[in-house]
C-alpha positions in Angstrom: -7.9 -29.2 89.1 -4.8 -27.5 87.5 -5.3 -25.7 84.3 -3.9 -28.5 82.3 -6.3 -30.9 83.9 -9.2 -28.8 82.6 -8.4 -28.1 79.2 -7.4 -31.6 79.0 -10.9 -33.1 79.9 -12.7 -30.5 77.8 -10.3 -31.1 74.6 -10.7 -34.9 75.2 -14.9 -33.9 74.8 -13.9 -31.7 71.9 -11.9 -34.7 69.9 -15.2 -37.4 70.5 -17.3 -34.7 69.2 -16.1 -32.7 66.3 -19.2 -31.4 65.7 -17.5 -27.5 65.7 -15.0 -28.9 63.7 -16.1 -26.5 60.2 -18.3 -24.6 62.0 -15.9 -22.9 63.5 -12.6 -23.5 61.1 -12.9 -19.9 59.9 -14.7 -17.5 62.6 -12.6 -18.8 65.7 -8.8 -18.6 66.2 -8.7 -21.5 69.2 -10.4 -24.5 67.8 -8.4 -24.8 64.3 -5.4 -25.0 66.5 -6.9 -27.2 69.4 -7.8 -29.7 66.4 -4.2 -29.3 64.9 -2.5 -30.1 68.0 -5.3 -33.1 69.0 -4.2 -34.1 65.4 -0.4 -33.8 65.7 -0.4 -35.6 69.5 -2.7 -38.7 67.5 -0.4 -39.0 65.1 3.1 -38.9 66.7 2.3 -39.6 70.0 4.1 -36.7 71.7 1.5 -35.5 74.9 0.0 -31.8 74.4 2.3 -29.7 76.3 1.7 -27.0 78.8 2.8 -24.7 76.3 0.6 -25.6 73.8 -2.3 -25.4 76.1 -1.4 -22.1 77.7 -1.0 -20.8 73.6 -4.5 -22.0 73.3 -5.9 -19.7 76.0 -4.0 -17.2 74.9 -5.0 -17.3 71.7 -9.1 -16.6 73.0 -10.6 -13.4 72.7 -14.0 -14.7 74.6 -16.1 -13.7 71.3 -18.6 -16.6 72.4 -19.1 -17.9 69.0 -18.4 -21.2 70.4 -21.8 -23.0 70.9 -20.3 -24.9 74.1 -20.5 -23.2 77.4 -18.0 -25.6 79.0 -15.1 -25.2 76.9 -15.6 -21.5 77.6 -15.4 -21.6 81.3 -12.8 -23.9 80.8 -10.7 -21.4 79.0 -11.5 -18.7 81.7 -10.4 -21.0 84.2 -7.4 -21.9 82.7 -6.4 -18.4 82.0 -6.7 -18.3 85.8 -5.0 -20.7 86.7 -1.9 -19.6 84.7 -2.2 -15.9 85.5 -2.2 -17.7 89.3 0.8 -19.7 88.3 2.9 -16.9 86.2 1.4 -13.8 86.9 0.3 -11.5 84.5 3.2 -10.2 82.2 3.8 -6.2 82.3 1.9 -5.5 79.1 -1.2 -7.0 80.1 -1.3 -5.2 83.6 -0.6 -1.9 82.1 -3.9 -2.1 80.2 -6.4 -4.2 81.5 -7.5 -1.8 83.7 -9.5 0.7 81.3 -10.7 2.8 83.9 -7.2 3.5 85.0 -5.8 4.4 81.6 -8.9 7.0 81.4 -8.5 8.8 84.5 -4.5 9.1 84.1 -4.2 9.8 80.3 -7.1 12.0 80.9 -5.6 14.1 83.3 -4.3 16.3 80.8 -5.6 15.0 77.8 -3.8 17.8 75.5 0.1 16.8 76.8 -1.2 13.2 76.3 -2.7 13.1 73.1 0.2 15.1 71.4 2.8 12.7 73.2 0.8 9.9 71.6 1.4 10.9 68.3 5.0 11.1 68.7 7.3 8.3 66.9 8.9 8.0 70.2 6.2 7.5 72.0 4.2 5.0 69.4 7.6 2.7 69.4 7.6 2.4 73.2 4.1 1.4 73.4 4.9 -1.1 70.6 8.0 -1.8 72.8 6.5 -2.0 76.3 2.6 -3.3 75.7 2.8 -5.2 71.9 0.2 -2.1 70.6 1.3 -1.9 66.8 3.4 1.7 66.1 0.5 2.7 63.3 -2.7 1.1 65.2 -5.4 3.8 65.6 -5.7 5.2 69.1 -8.6 7.1 70.7 -7.7 10.4 71.9 -8.5 11.7 75.2 -11.2 14.2 75.2 -11.4 17.5 77.0 -13.8 16.3 79.4 -14.8 12.3 80.0 -18.4 11.7 80.6 -18.1 11.4 84.7 -17.2 15.1 84.8 -19.9 15.8 82.1 -22.7 14.4 84.5 -20.8 16.0 87.3 -21.5 19.5 86.1 -25.0 18.8 84.8 -25.7 18.6 88.2 -29.1 16.6 87.5 -27.5 12.7 88.6 -30.3 12.6 90.9 -32.2 10.1 92.3 -36.0 11.5 92.6 -37.8 8.5 93.7 -40.7 9.1 91.4 -43.1 6.0 90.6 -45.0 7.7 87.8 -42.7 7.3 84.7 -39.9 5.0 83.8 -36.4 5.2 85.3 -32.8 4.2 83.8 -29.6 3.4 85.6 -27.3 3.7 82.9 -23.9 1.6 82.8 -21.8 3.4 80.4 -18.7 1.5 80.2 -15.0 2.6 80.5 -14.5 3.6 76.5 -17.6 5.7 76.2 -16.9 7.0 80.0 -13.0 8.1 79.3 -12.8 8.0 75.6 -15.6 8.1 73.0 -17.9 10.6 76.3 -20.5 11.9 73.0 -21.8 8.4 72.6 -22.8 8.5 76.7 -24.1 12.1 76.0 -26.6 11.0 73.2 -27.6 7.8 75.1 -28.9 10.7 77.8 -30.7 12.7 75.6 -32.4 10.5 74.2 -33.6 9.3 76.9 -34.4 12.1 78.4 -36.6 12.7 75.0 -38.5 10.4 75.4 -39.2 11.3 79.3 -37.3 9.1 80.6 -35.6 9.8 84.4 -31.6 8.6 83.9 -29.5 8.5 87.2 -25.5 7.5 87.1 -24.7 5.6 89.3 -21.3 4.9 90.6 -19.3 2.4 88.6 -16.8 0.8 87.9 -15.2 -1.5 85.0 -17.5 -4.3 84.3 -14.7 -6.9 84.5 -14.4 -8.2 80.9 -10.6 -7.0 79.5 -9.3 -8.5 83.3 -11.7 -11.7 82.5 -9.5 -12.0 79.7 -6.7 -12.0 81.0 -7.2 -14.3 84.1 -7.3 -11.5 86.7 -9.9 -13.3 88.8 -9.0 -10.9 92.1 -9.5 -7.7 90.0 -12.1 -9.0 88.0 -14.5 -9.9 91.0 -13.2 -6.9 92.8 -15.0 -4.8 90.1 -17.9 -7.3 90.0 -18.8 -6.7 93.6 -18.5 -2.8 93.1 -20.9 -3.0 90.5 -23.4 -5.9 91.6 -23.8 -3.9 95.0 -24.6 -0.8 93.4 -26.8 -2.0 90.3 -28.8 -4.1 92.9 -29.3 -0.6 94.7 -30.8 0.8 91.6 -33.0 -2.2 90.6 -34.2 -2.3 94.1 -35.1 1.2 94.2 -37.4 0.7 90.5 -34.2 1.2 88.1 -34.0 -0.7 85.1 -30.2 -1.2 84.1 -29.2 -0.2 80.3 -25.7 -0.4 78.9 -24.9 1.1 75.7 -21.3 -1.6 75.8 -22.2 -4.6 74.1 -19.3 -6.2 76.1 -21.0 -4.3 79.2 -24.2 -5.7 78.6 -23.1 -9.2 78.1 -20.8 -9.4 81.2 -23.7 -8.1 83.3 -26.6 -10.0 81.7 -24.9 -13.2 81.1 -21.7 -13.7 82.3 -22.1 -12.7 85.7 -25.2 -15.7 86.5 -23.3 -18.2 84.4 -22.5 -21.4 85.7 -24.2 -22.8 88.1 -24.3 -20.3 90.8 -28.2 -20.2 91.0 -27.7 -24.2 92.4 -25.7 -23.2 95.3 -27.1 -23.6 99.1 -27.3 -20.5 99.8 -29.1 -19.2 96.7 -31.4 -22.7 97.2 -32.2 -20.8 100.8 -32.7 -17.4 99.5 -35.1 -18.2 96.7 -36.8 -21.3 98.2 -40.8 -20.8 98.2 -43.7 -21.7 100.6 -44.2 -24.9 98.6 -40.7 -26.3 97.8 -39.8 -25.4 94.5 -37.2 -22.9 93.5 -36.7 -19.9 90.5 -33.5 -20.5 88.5 -33.2 -18.4 85.1 -33.3 -19.9 81.5 -29.6 -20.3 79.9 -31.5 -22.7 76.9 -31.0 -20.6 73.7 -34.4 -22.1 72.7 -36.7 -21.6 76.3 -34.9 -17.9 76.0 -36.2 -17.2 72.5 -39.5 -18.3 74.0 -39.8 -16.8 77.1 -37.9 -13.9 76.5 -35.8 -11.5 78.6 -35.1 -12.4 82.1 -37.4 -15.6 82.3 -37.2 -17.8 85.1 -39.2 -21.3 85.8 -39.8 -23.1 88.9 -37.8 -26.4 90.2 -38.4 -28.5 92.6 -36.0 -28.2 95.7 -35.7 -31.8 95.9 -34.2 -32.2 92.5 -31.6 -29.8 93.2 -30.8 -30.7 96.6 -27.3 -32.6 96.8 -26.9 -32.9 93.0 -25.5 -29.8 91.5 -23.0 -27.6 92.8 -21.8 -23.9 92.8 -18.6 -23.5 91.0 -19.2 -20.6 89.1 -16.6 -17.9 88.6 -18.3 -15.3 90.8 -19.8 -17.7 93.3 -18.2 -15.8 95.9 -20.7 -12.4 95.4 -24.3 -12.6 96.1 -26.1 -14.7 93.8 -29.7 -13.3 94.9 -28.2 -9.9 93.9 -26.5 -10.9 91.0 -29.3 -12.7 89.2 -31.7 -9.6 89.8 -29.3 -7.4 88.2 -28.9 -9.8 85.3 -32.8 -9.9 85.1 -32.9 -6.3 85.2 -30.3 -5.2 82.7 -31.2 -4.4 79.3 -28.8 -3.8 76.3 -30.1 0.2 74.7 -31.2 -0.9 71.4 -33.1 -3.7 73.2 -34.9 -1.1 75.4 -35.7 1.4 72.8 -37.2 -1.3 70.6 -39.1 -2.4 73.7 -40.4 1.2 74.1 -41.3 1.9 70.5 -43.0 -1.5 70.3 -45.1 -0.5 73.2 -45.9 2.6 71.8 -43.3 5.0 74.1 -40.8 5.8 71.8 -40.2 9.3 69.9 -40.2 8.7 66.4 -40.1 12.4 65.2 -36.9 11.7 63.5 -35.1 13.8 60.7 -34.4 12.4 57.6 -31.1 10.8 56.4 -30.4 10.1 53.1 -27.5 7.0 53.2 -27.3 3.9 52.4 -25.9 1.5 55.4 -24.6 -1.8 56.3 -24.4 -3.2 59.4 -23.2 -6.1 61.5 -23.7 -7.0 65.0 -21.2 -7.3 67.7 -20.1 -11.0 68.9 -21.4 -10.1 72.4 -24.5 -8.5 71.0 -25.4 -11.1 69.5 -24.5 -13.8 72.7 -27.2 -11.3 74.7 -29.7 -13.3 72.7 -31.6 -10.2 71.6 -32.3 -10.2 68.1 -31.0 -7.3 66.0 -32.0 -3.8 67.7 -29.9 -1.7 65.7 -31.3 -2.8 62.3 -34.9 -2.6 64.1 -33.9 1.4 65.5 -32.2 2.8 62.2 -35.1 1.5 59.8 -37.5 3.8 61.7 -35.1 6.7 60.4 -37.1 8.2 57.3 -34.7 7.9 53.9 -32.0 5.3 55.3 -31.5 2.2 53.8 -29.8 -0.6 56.0 -28.5 -4.3 55.2 -27.7 -6.3 57.8 -24.6 -8.6 56.9 -25.1 -12.4 58.2 -22.6 -14.6 59.9 -21.1 -15.3 63.0 -17.4 -13.8 62.2 -15.7 -12.0 65.2 -14.4 -8.8 64.2 -11.4 -9.4 66.3 -11.7 -7.0 68.8 -13.0 -9.6 71.3 -16.7 -8.1 71.7 
């Protein structure tokens, strides 16, 4: 199916429903433009063009505010189709691999930072890759997180079964731009007597997924799934401090229908003819919690559903195993506290704060763990801001 046909199929469903028309009128840039385009087609009789459809998918930053999973999947598939057809422009190809940027720019951080502060360099960035010259840019640290980990010489699997063990997926921005965040995560776990292991890892794949670069996204996913699955098999919980990385690994990797594939059914089929599948339904998930699954008779799935997921070429058993054992940092710390295992000897801070959860944290369906955790700090007053508006930063 072409990118246009896939989009038109979903748009036709949306135009006959319109339940989201008012709901997403202000929190999404795609839906208002889609309904405007649809209304224009109805009024003028002129068919929606390929350029208009392509413009629609380029507006989407995958904030995941839309309640219908099908439209998200259609947009990602269309982006991939357009990328395969037209290729990625240089401005996207240059910045989609955040890890590569971090390594190159961080090779000589002082020089890179000095250059990026010059008007000439800022103008060049604006003209080549579209980053506005007045955009506040993160600097490259003198020492990134992987370098810090290597110097510590503590990144060793102990094989112990006596205490909790965490495999930390730090994410590109924490590894190469904000290493203090990743260092703090390690220090918090160590203070609580938890073994922290930093497995070999690449970008989670979210940036390249958003641009339709399927080849690079799958390359990242295969690499990460193999390493993370190995850690899970050795008794480690996977913890992400970046909401987008967590959403990618916990939700996107297992999204679609990969667990209905013949490969997965054969892997998970039990002796009594049942198959284990994960809960994707919001209500069921809220009832049964993280990593919840249910069993369904094998014959109900046989021949009815196909594996059409974006990541169907990657081992489904390992993908599900990784997803089921991945936690957001706040989710994990809250779980420790609720079990009486979190060190709460915290200093006092006389601060009034407001907190707005990012889109990709909301989509993990774990509530507001950071609001919960901040409320444990003596002296802090935290007000949670409600709403589903995306900040515009894609995650």
